[in-house]
mmCIF file of the N, C-alpha and C atoms, coordinates in Angstrom:
data_MODEL
# 
_entry.id   MODEL 
# 
loop_
_atom_site.group_PDB 
_atom_site.id 
_atom_site.type_symbol 
_atom_site.label_atom_id 
_atom_site.label_alt_id 
_atom_site.label_comp_id 
_atom_site.label_asym_id 
_atom_site.label_entity_id 
_atom_site.label_seq_id 
_atom_site.pdbx_PDB_ins_code 
_atom_site.Cartn_x 
_atom_site.Cartn_y 
_atom_site.Cartn_z 
_atom_site.occupancy 
_atom_site.B_iso_or_equiv 
_atom_site.pdbx_formal_charge 
_atom_site.auth_seq_id 
_atom_site.auth_comp_id 
_atom_site.auth_asym_id 
_atom_site.auth_atom_id 
_atom_site.pdbx_PDB_model_num 
ATOM 1  N N  . UNK A 1 1  ? 22.579 208.948 95.250  1.00 0.00 ? 1  UNK A N  1 
ATOM 2  C CA . UNK A 1 1  ? 23.439 210.069 95.383  1.00 0.00 ? 1  UNK A CA 1 
ATOM 3  C C  . UNK A 1 1  ? 24.167 210.436 96.901  1.00 0.00 ? 1  UNK A C  1 
ATOM 4  N N  . UNK A 1 2  ? 25.018 210.981 97.304  1.00 0.00 ? 2  UNK A N  1 
ATOM 5  C CA . UNK A 1 2  ? 25.429 211.324 98.292  1.00 0.00 ? 2  UNK A CA 1 
ATOM 6  C C  . UNK A 1 2  ? 24.890 212.327 99.151  1.00 0.00 ? 2  UNK A C  1 
ATOM 7  N N  . UNK A 1 3  ? 24.594 212.680 100.174 1.00 0.00 ? 3  UNK A N  1 
ATOM 8  C CA . UNK A 1 3  ? 24.179 213.575 100.259 1.00 0.00 ? 3  UNK A CA 1 
ATOM 9  C C  . UNK A 1 3  ? 24.373 214.215 101.822 1.00 0.00 ? 3  UNK A C  1 
ATOM 10 N N  . UNK A 1 4  ? 24.836 215.326 101.614 1.00 0.00 ? 4  UNK A N  1 
ATOM 11 C CA . UNK A 1 4  ? 25.573 216.260 102.701 1.00 0.00 ? 4  UNK A CA 1 
ATOM 12 C C  . UNK A 1 4  ? 24.345 216.211 104.212 1.00 0.00 ? 4  UNK A C  1 
ATOM 13 N N  . UNK A 1 5  ? 23.468 216.107 104.006 1.00 0.00 ? 5  UNK A N  1 
ATOM 14 C CA . UNK A 1 5  ? 22.745 216.554 104.955 1.00 0.00 ? 5  UNK A CA 1 
ATOM 15 C C  . UNK A 1 5  ? 22.676 215.058 105.744 1.00 0.00 ? 5  UNK A C  1 
ATOM 16 N N  . UNK A 1 6  ? 22.548 213.947 105.108 1.00 0.00 ? 6  UNK A N  1 
ATOM 17 C CA . UNK A 1 6  ? 22.939 212.787 105.659 1.00 0.00 ? 6  UNK A CA 1 
ATOM 18 C C  . UNK A 1 6  ? 24.084 212.457 106.692 1.00 0.00 ? 6  UNK A C  1 
ATOM 19 N N  . UNK A 1 7  ? 25.457 213.366 106.221 1.00 0.00 ? 7  UNK A N  1 
ATOM 20 C CA . UNK A 1 7  ? 26.685 212.935 106.379 1.00 0.00 ? 7  UNK A CA 1 
ATOM 21 C C  . UNK A 1 7  ? 26.471 214.001 107.563 1.00 0.00 ? 7  UNK A C  1 
ATOM 22 N N  . UNK A 1 8  ? 25.951 215.335 107.829 1.00 0.00 ? 8  UNK A N  1 
ATOM 23 C CA . UNK A 1 8  ? 26.074 216.516 108.710 1.00 0.00 ? 8  UNK A CA 1 
ATOM 24 C C  . UNK A 1 8  ? 25.497 215.979 109.665 1.00 0.00 ? 8  UNK A C  1 
ATOM 25 N N  . UNK A 1 9  ? 25.022 214.967 109.675 1.00 0.00 ? 9  UNK A N  1 
ATOM 26 C CA . UNK A 1 9  ? 23.971 214.079 111.267 1.00 0.00 ? 9  UNK A CA 1 
ATOM 27 C C  . UNK A 1 9  ? 25.213 214.068 112.132 1.00 0.00 ? 9  UNK A C  1 
ATOM 28 N N  . UNK A 1 10 ? 26.526 213.847 111.735 1.00 0.00 ? 10 UNK A N  1 
ATOM 29 C CA . UNK A 1 10 ? 27.869 213.237 112.748 1.00 0.00 ? 10 UNK A CA 1 
ATOM 30 C C  . UNK A 1 10 ? 28.612 214.917 113.005 1.00 0.00 ? 10 UNK A C  1 
ATOM 31 N N  . UNK A 1 11 ? 28.584 215.282 114.541 1.00 0.00 ? 11 UNK A N  1 
ATOM 32 C CA . UNK A 1 11 ? 28.999 216.218 114.770 1.00 0.00 ? 11 UNK A CA 1 
ATOM 33 C C  . UNK A 1 11 ? 29.746 216.178 115.706 1.00 0.00 ? 11 UNK A C  1 
ATOM 34 N N  . UNK A 1 12 ? 31.387 216.901 116.006 1.00 0.00 ? 12 UNK A N  1 
ATOM 35 C CA . UNK A 1 12 ? 31.936 217.063 116.815 1.00 0.00 ? 12 UNK A CA 1 
ATOM 36 C C  . UNK A 1 12 ? 32.453 217.621 117.694 1.00 0.00 ? 12 UNK A C  1 
ATOM 37 N N  . UNK A 1 13 ? 31.750 217.752 118.931 1.00 0.00 ? 13 UNK A N  1 
ATOM 38 C CA . UNK A 1 13 ? 31.576 218.906 120.058 1.00 0.00 ? 13 UNK A CA 1 
ATOM 39 C C  . UNK A 1 13 ? 33.505 219.467 120.379 1.00 0.00 ? 13 UNK A C  1 
ATOM 40 N N  . UNK A 1 14 ? 33.640 220.738 120.058 1.00 0.00 ? 14 UNK A N  1 
ATOM 41 C CA . UNK A 1 14 ? 35.185 221.431 120.633 1.00 0.00 ? 14 UNK A CA 1 
ATOM 42 C C  . UNK A 1 14 ? 35.117 222.214 121.439 1.00 0.00 ? 14 UNK A C  1 
ATOM 43 N N  . UNK A 1 15 ? 35.845 222.349 121.902 1.00 0.00 ? 15 UNK A N  1 
ATOM 44 C CA . UNK A 1 15 ? 36.420 222.976 123.398 1.00 0.00 ? 15 UNK A CA 1 
ATOM 45 C C  . UNK A 1 15 ? 35.594 223.994 123.498 1.00 0.00 ? 15 UNK A C  1 
ATOM 46 N N  . UNK A 1 16 ? 35.693 224.702 122.311 1.00 0.00 ? 16 UNK A N  1 
ATOM 47 C CA . UNK A 1 16 ? 35.137 226.190 122.136 1.00 0.00 ? 16 UNK A CA 1 
ATOM 48 C C  . UNK A 1 16 ? 33.491 226.226 122.462 1.00 0.00 ? 16 UNK A C  1 
ATOM 49 N N  . UNK A 1 17 ? 33.110 225.208 122.762 1.00 0.00 ? 17 UNK A N  1 
ATOM 50 C CA . UNK A 1 17 ? 31.747 224.768 122.604 1.00 0.00 ? 17 UNK A CA 1 
ATOM 51 C C  . UNK A 1 17 ? 30.993 224.682 121.480 1.00 0.00 ? 17 UNK A C  1 
ATOM 52 N N  . UNK A 1 18 ? 31.904 224.672 120.540 1.00 0.00 ? 18 UNK A N  1 
ATOM 53 C CA . UNK A 1 18 ? 31.144 224.936 118.834 1.00 0.00 ? 18 UNK A CA 1 
ATOM 54 C C  . UNK A 1 18 ? 30.647 223.393 118.610 1.00 0.00 ? 18 UNK A C  1 
ATOM 55 N N  . UNK A 1 19 ? 29.664 222.925 117.821 1.00 0.00 ? 19 UNK A N  1 
ATOM 56 C CA . UNK A 1 19 ? 29.718 221.250 117.087 1.00 0.00 ? 19 UNK A CA 1 
ATOM 57 C C  . UNK A 1 19 ? 30.463 221.441 115.544 1.00 0.00 ? 19 UNK A C  1 
ATOM 58 N N  . UNK A 1 20 ? 31.519 220.706 115.258 1.00 0.00 ? 20 UNK A N  1 
ATOM 59 C CA . UNK A 1 20 ? 31.960 220.488 113.783 1.00 0.00 ? 20 UNK A CA 1 
ATOM 60 C C  . UNK A 1 20 ? 31.289 219.270 113.071 1.00 0.00 ? 20 UNK A C  1 
ATOM 61 N N  . UNK A 1 21 ? 30.590 219.851 112.634 1.00 0.00 ? 21 UNK A N  1 
ATOM 62 C CA . UNK A 1 21 ? 30.546 218.231 111.359 1.00 0.00 ? 21 UNK A CA 1 
ATOM 63 C C  . UNK A 1 21 ? 31.683 218.210 110.455 1.00 0.00 ? 21 UNK A C  1 
ATOM 64 N N  . UNK A 1 22 ? 31.565 216.407 110.838 1.00 0.00 ? 22 UNK A N  1 
ATOM 65 C CA . UNK A 1 22 ? 32.052 215.581 110.187 1.00 0.00 ? 22 UNK A CA 1 
ATOM 66 C C  . UNK A 1 22 ? 31.703 215.033 108.755 1.00 0.00 ? 22 UNK A C  1 
ATOM 67 N N  . UNK A 1 23 ? 31.871 215.927 107.886 1.00 0.00 ? 23 UNK A N  1 
ATOM 68 C CA . UNK A 1 23 ? 31.710 214.961 106.891 1.00 0.00 ? 23 UNK A CA 1 
ATOM 69 C C  . UNK A 1 23 ? 32.846 214.961 105.434 1.00 0.00 ? 23 UNK A C  1 
ATOM 70 N N  . UNK A 1 24 ? 33.645 215.700 105.567 1.00 0.00 ? 24 UNK A N  1 
ATOM 71 C CA . UNK A 1 24 ? 34.756 215.900 104.958 1.00 0.00 ? 24 UNK A CA 1 
ATOM 72 C C  . UNK A 1 24 ? 35.455 214.338 104.595 1.00 0.00 ? 24 UNK A C  1 
ATOM 73 N N  . UNK A 1 25 ? 35.730 213.187 105.244 1.00 0.00 ? 25 UNK A N  1 
ATOM 74 C CA . UNK A 1 25 ? 36.062 212.444 105.171 1.00 0.00 ? 25 UNK A CA 1 
ATOM 75 C C  . UNK A 1 25 ? 35.361 211.907 104.344 1.00 0.00 ? 25 UNK A C  1 
ATOM 76 N N  . UNK A 1 26 ? 33.865 211.466 104.870 1.00 0.00 ? 26 UNK A N  1 
ATOM 77 C CA . UNK A 1 26 ? 33.094 210.506 104.345 1.00 0.00 ? 26 UNK A CA 1 
ATOM 78 C C  . UNK A 1 26 ? 32.912 211.069 102.825 1.00 0.00 ? 26 UNK A C  1 
ATOM 79 N N  . UNK A 1 27 ? 32.376 212.416 102.395 1.00 0.00 ? 27 UNK A N  1 
ATOM 80 C CA . UNK A 1 27 ? 32.560 212.594 101.087 1.00 0.00 ? 27 UNK A CA 1 
ATOM 81 C C  . UNK A 1 27 ? 33.521 212.466 100.393 1.00 0.00 ? 27 UNK A C  1 
ATOM 82 N N  . UNK A 1 28 ? 34.789 212.224 101.242 1.00 0.00 ? 28 UNK A N  1 
ATOM 83 C CA . UNK A 1 28 ? 35.795 212.012 100.019 1.00 0.00 ? 28 UNK A CA 1 
ATOM 84 C C  . UNK A 1 28 ? 35.976 210.899 99.023  1.00 0.00 ? 28 UNK A C  1 
ATOM 85 N N  . UNK A 1 29 ? 35.077 209.656 100.341 1.00 0.00 ? 29 UNK A N  1 
ATOM 86 C CA . UNK A 1 29 ? 35.136 207.745 99.673  1.00 0.00 ? 29 UNK A CA 1 
ATOM 87 C C  . UNK A 1 29 ? 33.912 208.009 99.068  1.00 0.00 ? 29 UNK A C  1 
ATOM 88 N N  . UNK A 1 30 ? 33.144 208.826 99.347  1.00 0.00 ? 30 UNK A N  1 
ATOM 89 C CA . UNK A 1 30 ? 32.101 209.297 98.352  1.00 0.00 ? 30 UNK A CA 1 
ATOM 90 C C  . UNK A 1 30 ? 32.218 209.329 97.056  1.00 0.00 ? 30 UNK A C  1 
ATOM 91 N N  . UNK A 1 31 ? 33.627 210.264 96.777  1.00 0.00 ? 31 UNK A N  1 
ATOM 92 C CA . UNK A 1 31 ? 33.790 210.656 95.483  1.00 0.00 ? 31 UNK A CA 1 
ATOM 93 C C  . UNK A 1 31 ? 35.239 209.651 95.244  1.00 0.00 ? 31 UNK A C  1 
ATOM 94 N N  . UNK A 1 32 ? 35.526 208.866 95.570  1.00 0.00 ? 32 UNK A N  1 
ATOM 95 C CA . UNK A 1 32 ? 36.019 207.681 94.917  1.00 0.00 ? 32 UNK A CA 1 
ATOM 96 C C  . UNK A 1 32 ? 35.776 206.969 94.835  1.00 0.00 ? 32 UNK A C  1 
ATOM 97 N N  . UNK A 1 33 ? 34.447 206.684 94.989  1.00 0.00 ? 33 UNK A N  1 
ATOM 98 C CA . UNK A 1 33 ? 33.548 206.006 94.495  1.00 0.00 ? 33 UNK A CA 1 
ATOM 99 C C  . UNK A 1 33 ? 32.819 206.074 93.022  1.00 0.00 ? 33 UNK A C  1 
# 
């Protein structure tokens, strides 16, 4: 099964100093499987 904890390992730093977890696109791919 697809685990969000694995996907959240990838973060994108924002100008605000915050880190956004990039997993939406990956989750969509797994859902299509």
